PDB file of N, CA, C and O in Angstrom, chain B, residues numbered from 101:
ATOM      1  N   MET B 101      79.198  91.903  66.985  1.00  0.00           N
ATOM      2  CA  MET B 101      79.737  90.878  66.174  1.00  0.00           C
ATOM      3  C   MET B 101      78.769  90.507  65.204  1.00  0.00           C
ATOM      4  O   MET B 101      77.573  90.775  65.319  1.00  0.00           O
ATOM      5  N   ILE B 102      79.394  89.744  64.020  1.00  0.00           N
ATOM      6  CA  ILE B 102      78.372  89.366  62.900  1.00  0.00           C
ATOM      7  C   ILE B 102      78.872  88.076  62.467  1.00  0.00           C
ATOM      8  O   ILE B 102      80.038  87.740  62.257  1.00  0.00           O
ATOM      9  N   LYS B 103      77.472  87.202  62.339  1.00  0.00           N
ATOM     10  CA  LYS B 103      77.845  86.063  61.736  1.00  0.00           C
ATOM     11  C   LYS B 103      77.479  85.980  60.288  1.00  0.00           C
ATOM     12  O   LYS B 103      76.480  86.514  59.806  1.00  0.00           O
ATOM     13  N   GLY B 104      78.394  85.246  59.604  1.00  0.00           N
ATOM     14  CA  GLY B 104      77.914  85.256  57.996  1.00  0.00           C
ATOM     15  C   GLY B 104      78.906  83.922  57.391  1.00  0.00           C
ATOM     16  O   GLY B 104      79.683  83.256  58.076  1.00  0.00           O
ATOM     17  N   THR B 105      78.668  83.781  56.121  1.00  0.00           N
ATOM     18  CA  THR B 105      78.930  83.043  55.291  1.00  0.00           C
ATOM     19  C   THR B 105      80.034  83.322  54.077  1.00  0.00           C
ATOM     20  O   THR B 105      79.679  84.115  53.205  1.00  0.00           O
ATOM     21  N   VAL B 106      81.156  82.804  53.986  1.00  0.00           N
ATOM     22  CA  VAL B 106      82.170  83.455  53.159  1.00  0.00           C
ATOM     23  C   VAL B 106      81.546  82.956  51.702  1.00  0.00           C
ATOM     24  O   VAL B 106      81.311  81.764  51.505  1.00  0.00           O
ATOM     25  N   THR B 107      81.327  83.866  50.809  1.00  0.00           N
ATOM     26  CA  THR B 107      80.976  83.695  49.243  1.00  0.00           C
ATOM     27  C   THR B 107      82.056  83.984  48.396  1.00  0.00           C
ATOM     28  O   THR B 107      81.860  83.626  47.234  1.00  0.00           O
ATOM     29  N   GLY B 108      83.142  84.524  48.619  1.00  0.00           N
ATOM     30  CA  GLY B 108      83.984  84.942  47.840  1.00  0.00           C
ATOM     31  C   GLY B 108      85.376  85.490  48.423  1.00  0.00           C
ATOM     32  O   GLY B 108      85.541  85.695  49.626  1.00  0.00           O
ATOM     33  N   ARG B 109      86.400  85.716  47.406  1.00  0.00           N
ATOM     34  CA  ARG B 109      87.794  85.866  47.782  1.00  0.00           C
ATOM     35  C   ARG B 109      88.075  87.261  46.835  1.00  0.00           C
ATOM     36  O   ARG B 109      87.854  87.249  45.624  1.00  0.00           O
ATOM     37  N   ILE B 110      88.541  88.345  47.481  1.00  0.00           N
ATOM     38  CA  ILE B 110      88.818  89.417  46.853  1.00  0.00           C
ATOM     39  C   ILE B 110      90.358  89.326  46.416  1.00  0.00           C
ATOM     40  O   ILE B 110      91.282  89.222  47.222  1.00  0.00           O
ATOM     41  N   TRP B 111      90.500  89.380  45.022  1.00  0.00           N
ATOM     42  CA  TRP B 111      92.284  89.497  44.716  1.00  0.00           C
ATOM     43  C   TRP B 111      92.537  90.788  44.531  1.00  0.00           C
ATOM     44  O   TRP B 111      91.710  91.560  44.044  1.00  0.00           O
ATOM     45  N   SER B 112      93.837  91.161  44.950  1.00  0.00           N
ATOM     46  CA  SER B 112      94.389  92.590  44.718  1.00  0.00           C
ATOM     47  C   SER B 112      95.876  92.272  44.684  1.00  0.00           C
ATOM     48  O   SER B 112      96.408  91.564  45.539  1.00  0.00           O
ATOM     49  N   THR B 113      96.467  92.773  43.758  1.00  0.00           N
ATOM     50  CA  THR B 113      97.973  92.754  43.552  1.00  0.00           C
ATOM     51  C   THR B 113      98.868  93.929  44.132  1.00  0.00           C
ATOM     52  O   THR B 113     100.095  93.884  44.219  1.00  0.00           O
ATOM     53  N   LYS B 114      98.009  95.052  44.538  1.00  0.00           N
ATOM     54  CA  LYS B 114      98.360  96.185  45.103  1.00  0.00           C
ATOM     55  C   LYS B 114      97.483  96.521  46.410  1.00  0.00           C
ATOM     56  O   LYS B 114      96.252  96.519  46.403  1.00  0.00           O
ATOM     57  N   LYS B 115      98.167  96.770  47.376  1.00  0.00           N
ATOM     58  CA  LYS B 115      97.881  97.426  48.670  1.00  0.00           C
ATOM     59  C   LYS B 115      98.516  98.346  49.568  1.00  0.00           C
ATOM     60  O   LYS B 115      99.725  98.495  49.392  1.00  0.00           O
ATOM     61  N   VAL B 116      98.019  98.940  50.413  1.00  0.00           N
ATOM     62  CA  VAL B 116      98.582  99.873  51.252  1.00  0.00           C
ATOM     63  C   VAL B 116      99.705  98.815  52.224  1.00  0.00           C
ATOM     64  O   VAL B 116      99.444  97.676  52.610  1.00  0.00           O
ATOM     65  N   ALA B 117     100.947  99.561  52.450  1.00  0.00           N
ATOM     66  CA  ALA B 117     101.765  98.848  53.391  1.00  0.00           C
ATOM     67  C   ALA B 117     101.376  98.406  54.866  1.00  0.00           C
ATOM     68  O   ALA B 117     101.919  97.480  55.469  1.00  0.00           O
ATOM     69  N   GLU B 118     100.387  99.181  55.340  1.00  0.00           N
ATOM     70  CA  GLU B 118      99.959  98.813  56.668  1.00  0.00           C
ATOM     71  C   GLU B 118      98.979  97.639  56.626  1.00  0.00           C
ATOM     72  O   GLU B 118      98.539  97.302  57.725  1.00  0.00           O
ATOM     73  N   VAL B 119      98.572  96.981  55.593  1.00  0.00           N
ATOM     74  CA  VAL B 119      97.701  95.920  55.553  1.00  0.00           C
ATOM     75  C   VAL B 119      98.497  94.607  55.777  1.00  0.00           C
ATOM     76  O   VAL B 119      99.248  94.397  54.824  1.00  0.00           O
ATOM     77  N   PRO B 120      98.559  93.712  56.692  1.00  0.00           N
ATOM     78  CA  PRO B 120      99.414  92.598  56.866  1.00  0.00           C
ATOM     79  C   PRO B 120      98.840  91.551  55.937  1.00  0.00           C
ATOM     80  O   PRO B 120      97.826  91.633  55.243  1.00  0.00           O
ATOM     81  N   ALA B 121      99.740  90.499  56.075  1.00  0.00           N
ATOM     82  CA  ALA B 121      99.470  89.181  55.198  1.00  0.00           C
ATOM     83  C   ALA B 121      98.041  88.830  55.577  1.00  0.00           C
ATOM     84  O   ALA B 121      97.557  89.138  56.666  1.00  0.00           O
ATOM     85  N   GLY B 122      97.323  88.106  54.531  1.00  0.00           N
ATOM     86  CA  GLY B 122      96.029  87.599  54.857  1.00  0.00           C
ATOM     87  C   GLY B 122      95.156  87.913  53.701  1.00  0.00           C
ATOM     88  O   GLY B 122      95.729  88.375  52.714  1.00  0.00           O
ATOM     89  N   SER B 123      93.742  87.729  53.640  1.00  0.00           N
ATOM     90  CA  SER B 123      93.094  87.780  52.437  1.00  0.00           C
ATOM     91  C   SER B 123      91.518  88.377  52.760  1.00  0.00           C
ATOM     92  O   SER B 123      90.913  88.148  53.807  1.00  0.00           O
ATOM     93  N   MET B 124      91.028  89.140  51.693  1.00  0.00           N
ATOM     94  CA  MET B 124      89.917  90.213  51.830  1.00  0.00           C
ATOM     95  C   MET B 124      88.764  89.197  51.242  1.00  0.00           C
ATOM     96  O   MET B 124      88.787  88.801  50.077  1.00  0.00           O
ATOM     97  N   LEU B 125      87.794  88.841  52.155  1.00  0.00           N
ATOM     98  CA  LEU B 125      86.564  87.844  51.659  1.00  0.00           C
ATOM     99  C   LEU B 125      85.504  88.468  51.660  1.00  0.00           C
ATOM    100  O   LEU B 125      85.330  89.388  52.459  1.00  0.00           O
ATOM    101  N   GLU B 126      84.645  88.130  50.838  1.00  0.00           N
ATOM    102  CA  GLU B 126      83.173  88.734  50.690  1.00  0.00           C
ATOM    103  C   GLU B 126      82.325  87.703  51.631  1.00  0.00           C
ATOM    104  O   GLU B 126      82.440  86.492  51.439  1.00  0.00           O
ATOM    105  N   VAL B 127      81.566  88.159  52.540  1.00  0.00           N
ATOM    106  CA  VAL B 127      80.714  87.541  53.505  1.00  0.00           C
ATOM    107  C   VAL B 127      79.237  87.741  53.326  1.00  0.00           C
ATOM    108  O   VAL B 127      78.852  88.909  53.365  1.00  0.00           O
ATOM    109  N   GLN B 128      78.418  86.875  53.151  1.00  0.00           N
ATOM    110  CA  GLN B 128      76.846  87.135  53.212  1.00  0.00           C
ATOM    111  C   GLN B 128      76.804  87.050  54.677  1.00  0.00           C
ATOM    112  O   GLN B 128      77.370  86.249  55.420  1.00  0.00           O
ATOM    113  N   VAL B 129      75.866  88.228  55.002  1.00  0.00           N
ATOM    114  CA  VAL B 129      75.582  88.521  56.418  1.00  0.00           C
ATOM    115  C   VAL B 129      74.333  87.530  56.748  1.00  0.00           C
ATOM    116  O   VAL B 129      73.358  87.546  55.997  1.00  0.00           O
ATOM    117  N   ASP B 130      74.374  86.580  57.994  1.00  0.00           N
ATOM    118  CA  ASP B 130      73.286  85.891  58.145  1.00  0.00           C
ATOM    119  C   ASP B 130      72.099  86.483  58.542  1.00  0.00           C
ATOM    120  O   ASP B 130      72.181  87.229  59.518  1.00  0.00           O
ATOM    121  N   GLY B 131      70.877  86.314  57.959  1.00  0.00           N
ATOM    122  CA  GLY B 131      69.588  86.752  58.087  1.00  0.00           C
ATOM    123  C   GLY B 131      69.236  87.958  57.388  1.00  0.00           C
ATOM    124  O   GLY B 131      68.263  88.642  57.705  1.00  0.00           O
ATOM    125  N   SER B 132      70.127  88.265  56.305  1.00  0.00           N
ATOM    126  CA  SER B 132      70.144  89.744  55.625  1.00  0.00           C
ATOM    127  C   SER B 132      70.594  89.353  54.138  1.00  0.00           C
ATOM    128  O   SER B 132      71.222  88.327  53.874  1.00  0.00           O
ATOM    129  N   SER B 133      70.237  90.192  53.319  1.00  0.00           N
ATOM    130  CA  SER B 133      70.555  90.160  51.935  1.00  0.00           C
ATOM    131  C   SER B 133      71.888  90.965  51.791  1.00  0.00           C
ATOM    132  O   SER B 133      72.309  91.218  50.662  1.00  0.00           O
ATOM    133  N   SER B 134      72.525  91.351  52.846  1.00  0.00           N
ATOM    134  CA  SER B 134      73.683  92.355  52.896  1.00  0.00           C
ATOM    135  C   SER B 134      75.029  91.522  52.463  1.00  0.00           C
ATOM    136  O   SER B 134      75.008  90.309  52.669  1.00  0.00           O
ATOM    137  N   THR B 135      75.920  91.970  52.014  1.00  0.00           N
ATOM    138  CA  THR B 135      77.266  91.207  51.920  1.00  0.00           C
ATOM    139  C   THR B 135      78.172  92.484  52.425  1.00  0.00           C
ATOM    140  O   THR B 135      77.854  93.672  52.461  1.00  0.00           O
ATOM    141  N   MET B 136      79.350  91.878  52.784  1.00  0.00           N
ATOM    142  CA  MET B 136      80.423  92.717  53.205  1.00  0.00           C
ATOM    143  C   MET B 136      81.699  92.273  53.122  1.00  0.00           C
ATOM    144  O   MET B 136      81.930  91.067  53.216  1.00  0.00           O
ATOM    145  N   LEU B 137      82.642  93.141  52.946  1.00  0.00           N
ATOM    146  CA  LEU B 137      84.191  92.514  52.719  1.00  0.00           C
ATOM    147  C   LEU B 137      84.913  92.574  54.337  1.00  0.00           C
ATOM    148  O   LEU B 137      84.923  93.563  55.070  1.00  0.00           O
ATOM    149  N   ALA B 138      85.390  91.466  54.582  1.00  0.00           N
ATOM    150  CA  ALA B 138      86.159  91.537  55.893  1.00  0.00           C
ATOM    151  C   ALA B 138      87.584  90.814  55.588  1.00  0.00           C
ATOM    152  O   ALA B 138      87.769  89.972  54.709  1.00  0.00           O
ATOM    153  N   PHE B 139      88.517  91.299  56.466  1.00  0.00           N
ATOM    154  CA  PHE B 139      90.139  90.852  56.445  1.00  0.00           C
ATOM    155  C   PHE B 139      89.913  89.666  57.188  1.00  0.00           C
ATOM    156  O   PHE B 139      89.142  89.596  58.146  1.00  0.00           O
ATOM    157  N   ASP B 140      90.717  88.566  56.655  1.00  0.00           N
ATOM    158  CA  ASP B 140      90.758  87.323  57.027  1.00  0.00           C
ATOM    159  C   ASP B 140      92.314  86.947  57.277  1.00  0.00           C
ATOM    160  O   ASP B 140      93.091  86.736  56.346  1.00  0.00           O
ATOM    161  N   PRO B 141      92.702  86.885  58.755  1.00  0.00           N
ATOM    162  CA  PRO B 141      94.079  86.465  58.986  1.00  0.00           C
ATOM    163  C   PRO B 141      93.935  84.923  59.068  1.00  0.00           C
ATOM    164  O   PRO B 141      95.007  84.335  58.919  1.00  0.00           O
ATOM    165  N   LEU B 142      92.813  84.109  59.279  1.00  0.00           N
ATOM    166  CA  LEU B 142      92.770  82.814  59.764  1.00  0.00           C
ATOM    167  C   LEU B 142      92.909  81.912  58.299  1.00  0.00           C
ATOM    168  O   LEU B 142      93.106  80.711  58.485  1.00  0.00           O
ATOM    169  N   GLY B 143      92.850  82.242  57.245  1.00  0.00           N
ATOM    170  CA  GLY B 143      92.689  81.315  56.034  1.00  0.00           C
ATOM    171  C   GLY B 143      91.410  80.584  55.955  1.00  0.00           C
ATOM    172  O   GLY B 143      91.383  79.355  55.902  1.00  0.00           O
ATOM    173  N   CYS B 144      90.268  81.377  55.944  1.00  0.00           N
ATOM    174  CA  CYS B 144      88.967  80.736  55.803  1.00  0.00           C
ATOM    175  C   CYS B 144      88.625  80.460  54.495  1.00  0.00           C
ATOM    176  O   CYS B 144      89.232  81.112  53.645  1.00  0.00           O
ATOM    177  N   GLY B 145      87.610  79.464  54.028  1.00  0.00           N
ATOM    178  CA  GLY B 145      87.389  79.366  52.616  1.00  0.00           C
ATOM    179  C   GLY B 145      85.940  79.442  52.324  1.00  0.00           C
ATOM    180  O   GLY B 145      85.104  79.378  53.225  1.00  0.00           O
ATOM    181  N   ILE B 146      85.626  79.581  51.043  1.00  0.00           N
ATOM    182  CA  ILE B 146      84.406  79.938  50.552  1.00  0.00           C
ATOM    183  C   ILE B 146      83.352  78.740  51.034  1.00  0.00           C
ATOM    184  O   ILE B 146      83.634  77.543  50.970  1.00  0.00           O
ATOM    185  N   GLY B 147      82.074  79.278  51.533  1.00  0.00           N
ATOM    186  CA  GLY B 147      81.176  78.235  52.152  1.00  0.00           C
ATOM    187  C   GLY B 147      81.133  78.196  53.891  1.00  0.00           C
ATOM    188  O   GLY B 147      80.136  77.883  54.542  1.00  0.00           O
ATOM    189  N   GLU B 148      82.352  78.560  54.411  1.00  0.00           N
ATOM    190  CA  GLU B 148      82.525  78.674  55.801  1.00  0.00           C
ATOM    191  C   GLU B 148      81.869  79.612  56.397  1.00  0.00           C
ATOM    192  O   GLU B 148      81.675  80.717  55.889  1.00  0.00           O
ATOM    193  N   LYS B 149      81.391  79.197  57.741  1.00  0.00           N
ATOM    194  CA  LYS B 149      80.742  80.045  58.570  1.00  0.00           C
ATOM    195  C   LYS B 149      81.688  81.034  59.448  1.00  0.00           C
ATOM    196  O   LYS B 149      82.589  80.421  60.020  1.00  0.00           O
ATOM    197  N   VAL B 150      81.676  82.004  59.604  1.00  0.00           N
ATOM    198  CA  VAL B 150      82.475  82.948  60.329  1.00  0.00           C
ATOM    199  C   VAL B 150      81.808  84.137  61.226  1.00  0.00           C
ATOM    200  O   VAL B 150      80.666  84.554  61.037  1.00  0.00           O
ATOM    201  N   ILE B 151      82.608  84.567  62.129  1.00  0.00           N
ATOM    202  CA  ILE B 151      82.359  85.575  63.053  1.00  0.00           C
ATOM    203  C   ILE B 151      83.157  86.759  62.901  1.00  0.00           C
ATOM    204  O   ILE B 151      84.377  86.597  62.909  1.00  0.00           O
ATOM    205  N   ILE B 152      82.661  88.012  62.752  1.00  0.00           N
ATOM    206  CA  ILE B 152      83.302  88.923  62.212  1.00  0.00           C
ATOM    207  C   ILE B 152      83.173  90.158  63.344  1.00  0.00           C
ATOM    208  O   ILE B 152      82.067  90.414  63.819  1.00  0.00           O
ATOM    209  N   ALA B 153      84.329  90.883  63.733  1.00  0.00           N
ATOM    210  CA  ALA B 153      84.256  92.146  64.547  1.00  0.00           C
ATOM    211  C   ALA B 153      84.447  93.132  63.533  1.00  0.00           C
ATOM    212  O   ALA B 153      85.166  92.987  62.545  1.00  0.00           O
ATOM    213  N   THR B 154      83.672  94.293  63.862  1.00  0.00           N
ATOM    214  CA  THR B 154      83.909  95.392  63.156  1.00  0.00           C
ATOM    215  C   THR B 154      84.179  96.798  63.901  1.00  0.00           C
ATOM    216  O   THR B 154      84.073  96.877  65.125  1.00  0.00           O
ATOM    217  N   GLY B 155      84.492  97.781  63.189  1.00  0.00           N
ATOM    218  CA  GLY B 155      84.768  99.107  63.755  1.00  0.00           C
ATOM    219  C   GLY B 155      86.007  99.167  64.572  1.00  0.00           C
ATOM    220  O   GLY B 155      86.969  98.477  64.233  1.00  0.00           O
ATOM    221  N   SER B 156      86.074 100.019  65.741  1.00  0.00           N
ATOM    222  CA  SER B 156      87.337 100.113  66.278  1.00  0.00           C
ATOM    223  C   SER B 156      88.002  98.753  67.156  1.00  0.00           C
ATOM    224  O   SER B 156      89.152  98.591  67.564  1.00  0.00           O
ATOM    225  N   VAL B 157      86.867  97.915  67.260  1.00  0.00           N
ATOM    226  CA  VAL B 157      87.356  96.546  67.946  1.00  0.00           C
ATOM    227  C   VAL B 157      88.030  95.928  66.814  1.00  0.00           C
ATOM    228  O   VAL B 157      89.143  95.487  67.101  1.00  0.00           O
ATOM    229  N   ALA B 158      87.669  95.778  65.624  1.00  0.00           N
ATOM    230  CA  ALA B 158      88.723  95.053  64.429  1.00  0.00           C
ATOM    231  C   ALA B 158      89.758  95.926  64.333  1.00  0.00           C
ATOM    232  O   ALA B 158      90.786  95.321  64.030  1.00  0.00           O
ATOM    233  N   ALA B 159      89.924  97.140  64.470  1.00  0.00           N
ATOM    234  CA  ALA B 159      90.937  97.915  64.152  1.00  0.00           C
ATOM    235  C   ALA B 159      92.006  97.750  65.158  1.00  0.00           C
ATOM    236  O   ALA B 159      93.166  97.658  64.754  1.00  0.00           O
ATOM    237  N   SER B 160      91.754  97.703  66.394  1.00  0.00           N
ATOM    238  CA  SER B 160      92.545  97.571  67.530  1.00  0.00           C
ATOM    239  C   SER B 160      93.194  96.145  67.536  1.00  0.00           C
ATOM    240  O   SER B 160      94.286  96.097  68.101  1.00  0.00           O
ATOM    241  N   TRP B 161      92.800  95.177  67.099  1.00  0.00           N
ATOM    242  CA  TRP B 161      93.581  94.030  66.810  1.00  0.00           C
ATOM    243  C   TRP B 161      95.007  93.953  66.261  1.00  0.00           C
ATOM    244  O   TRP B 161      95.856  93.087  66.474  1.00  0.00           O
ATOM    245  N   PHE B 162      95.077  95.047  65.513  1.00  0.00           N
ATOM    246  CA  PHE B 162      96.564  95.140  64.646  1.00  0.00           C
ATOM    247  C   PHE B 162      97.336  95.985  65.609  1.00  0.00           C
ATOM    248  O   PHE B 162      96.916  97.002  66.160  1.00  0.00           O
ATOM    249  N   GLY B 163      98.656  95.376  65.762  1.00  0.00           N
ATOM    250  CA  GLY B 163      99.826  96.268  66.494  1.00  0.00           C
ATOM    251  C   GLY B 163     100.358  97.395  65.494  1.00  0.00           C
ATOM    252  O   GLY B 163     100.218  97.340  64.272  1.00  0.00           O
ATOM    253  N   GLY B 164     100.854  98.203  66.044  1.00  0.00           N
ATOM    254  CA  GLY B 164     101.548  99.235  65.479  1.00  0.00           C
ATOM    255  C   GLY B 164     100.600 100.427  64.551  1.00  0.00           C
ATOM    256  O   GLY B 164      99.497 100.820  64.931  1.00  0.00           O
ATOM    257  N   LYS B 165     101.082 100.760  63.645  1.00  0.00           N
ATOM    258  CA  LYS B 165     100.251 101.473  62.790  1.00  0.00           C
ATOM    259  C   LYS B 165      98.868 100.854  62.277  1.00  0.00           C
ATOM    260  O   LYS B 165      98.946  99.935  61.461  1.00  0.00           O
ATOM    261  N   THR B 166      97.603 101.292  62.698  1.00  0.00           N
ATOM    262  CA  THR B 166      96.504 100.788  62.378  1.00  0.00           C
ATOM    263  C   THR B 166      96.251 100.876  60.958  1.00  0.00           C
ATOM    264  O   THR B 166      96.089 102.000  60.482  1.00  0.00           O
ATOM    265  N   PRO B 167      96.187  99.757  60.133  1.00  0.00           N
ATOM    266  CA  PRO B 167      95.684  99.527  58.863  1.00  0.00           C
ATOM    267  C   PRO B 167      94.247  99.931  58.475  1.00  0.00           C
ATOM    268  O   PRO B 167      93.380  99.859  59.345  1.00  0.00           O
ATOM    269  N   PRO B 168      93.947 100.329  57.297  1.00  0.00           N
ATOM    270  CA  PRO B 168      92.549 100.844  57.030  1.00  0.00           C
ATOM    271  C   PRO B 168      91.472  99.673  57.053  1.00  0.00           C
ATOM    272  O   PRO B 168      90.764  99.552  56.054  1.00  0.00           O
ATOM    273  N   ILE B 169      91.307  98.839  58.077  1.00  0.00           N
ATOM    274  CA  ILE B 169      90.503  97.793  58.058  1.00  0.00           C
ATOM    275  C   ILE B 169      89.551  98.019  59.177  1.00  0.00           C
ATOM    276  O   ILE B 169      89.961  98.391  60.276  1.00  0.00           O
ATOM    277  N   ASP B 170      88.188  97.789  58.914  1.00  0.00           N
ATOM    278  CA  ASP B 170      87.304  97.845  59.917  1.00  0.00           C
ATOM    279  C   ASP B 170      86.186  96.793  59.868  1.00  0.00           C
ATOM    280  O   ASP B 170      85.014  96.969  60.202  1.00  0.00           O
ATOM    281  N   ALA B 171      86.741  95.686  59.403  1.00  0.00           N
ATOM    282  CA  ALA B 171      86.032  94.557  59.516  1.00  0.00           C
ATOM    283  C   ALA B 171      86.881  93.219  59.666  1.00  0.00           C
ATOM    284  O   ALA B 171      87.609  92.999  58.699  1.00  0.00           O
ATOM    285  N   LEU B 172      86.925  92.289  60.689  1.00  0.00           N
ATOM    286  CA  LEU B 172      88.127  91.472  60.857  1.00  0.00           C
ATOM    287  C   LEU B 172      87.233  89.962  61.221  1.00  0.00           C
ATOM    288  O   LEU B 172      86.379  89.825  62.096  1.00  0.00           O
ATOM    289  N   ILE B 173      87.697  89.009  60.332  1.00  0.00           N
ATOM    290  CA  ILE B 173      87.155  87.802  60.885  1.00  0.00           C
ATOM    291  C   ILE B 173      87.908  87.203  62.048  1.00  0.00           C
ATOM    292  O   ILE B 173      89.125  87.018  62.042  1.00  0.00           O
ATOM    293  N   ILE B 174      87.177  86.944  62.947  1.00  0.00           N
ATOM    294  CA  ILE B 174      88.122  86.567  64.355  1.00  0.00           C
ATOM    295  C   ILE B 174      87.629  84.837  64.687  1.00  0.00           C
ATOM    296  O   ILE B 174      88.083  84.270  65.681  1.00  0.00           O
ATOM    297  N   GLY B 175      86.938  84.323  64.001  1.00  0.00           N
ATOM    298  CA  GLY B 175      86.411  82.877  64.344  1.00  0.00           C
ATOM    299  C   GLY B 175      85.922  82.243  63.000  1.00  0.00           C
ATOM    300  O   GLY B 175      85.433  82.865  62.057  1.00  0.00           O
ATOM    301  N   SER B 176      86.137  80.912  63.076  1.00  0.00           N
ATOM    302  CA  SER B 176      85.290  80.141  62.061  1.00  0.00           C
ATOM    303  C   SER B 176      84.569  79.191  62.899  1.00  0.00           C
ATOM    304  O   SER B 176      85.131  78.501  63.749  1.00  0.00           O
ATOM    305  N   ILE B 177      83.158  79.159  62.620  1.00  0.00           N
ATOM    306  CA  ILE B 177      82.191  78.402  63.292  1.00  0.00           C
ATOM    307  C   ILE B 177      82.200  76.832  62.889  1.00  0.00           C
ATOM    308  O   ILE B 177      81.902  76.415  61.770  1.00  0.00           O
ATOM    309  N   ASP B 178      82.537  76.151  63.831  1.00  0.00           N
ATOM    310  CA  ASP B 178      82.802  74.649  63.490  1.00  0.00           C
ATOM    311  C   ASP B 178      81.303  73.932  63.354  1.00  0.00           C
ATOM    312  O   ASP B 178      81.188  72.955  62.613  1.00  0.00           O
ATOM    313  N   ASP B 179      80.342  74.365  63.974  1.00  0.00           N
ATOM    314  CA  ASP B 179      79.370  73.666  64.007  1.00  0.00           C
ATOM    315  C   ASP B 179      78.032  74.806  63.555  1.00  0.00           C
ATOM    316  O   ASP B 179      77.408  75.340  64.472  1.00  0.00           O
ATOM    317  N   PRO B 180      77.714  75.073  62.281  1.00  0.00           N
ATOM    318  CA  PRO B 180      76.682  76.185  62.291  1.00  0.00           C
ATOM    319  C   PRO B 180      75.441  75.848  62.576  1.00  0.00           C
ATOM    320  O   PRO B 180      74.595  76.427  61.896  1.00  0.00           O
ATOM    321  N   SER B 181      74.903  74.794  63.680  1.00  0.00           N
ATOM    322  CA  SER B 181      73.753  74.514  63.825  1.00  0.00           C
ATOM    323  C   SER B 181      73.121  75.768  64.790  1.00  0.00           C
ATOM    324  O   SER B 181      71.934  75.758  65.115  1.00  0.00           O
TER     325      SER B 181
END
C-alpha cells in the first residue's frame, strides 16, 4: 500500500464503460517526488491524506468485468501524524 496526499483531480468527459462512478485523482506519494493517478470511489478532496492499493489487489476490488484501473484509494487518513 502507498500513502500520499491528493494534489489534483483529473477531469474526463469520456471513459471506457467498465470504469464505475468515481474520480481520478493525482496523488503525491509520501517521501518521494513521484505522483500517481488513482481511482477514488470515496470522494476524497485536494489536500487529503489517502491510502492506495495497487496492481491486482486494486483491480480485484471491482466486481464483474475488471476495469483498467491499477491504483485504488481504499482509505482516507483521519490523523496524518
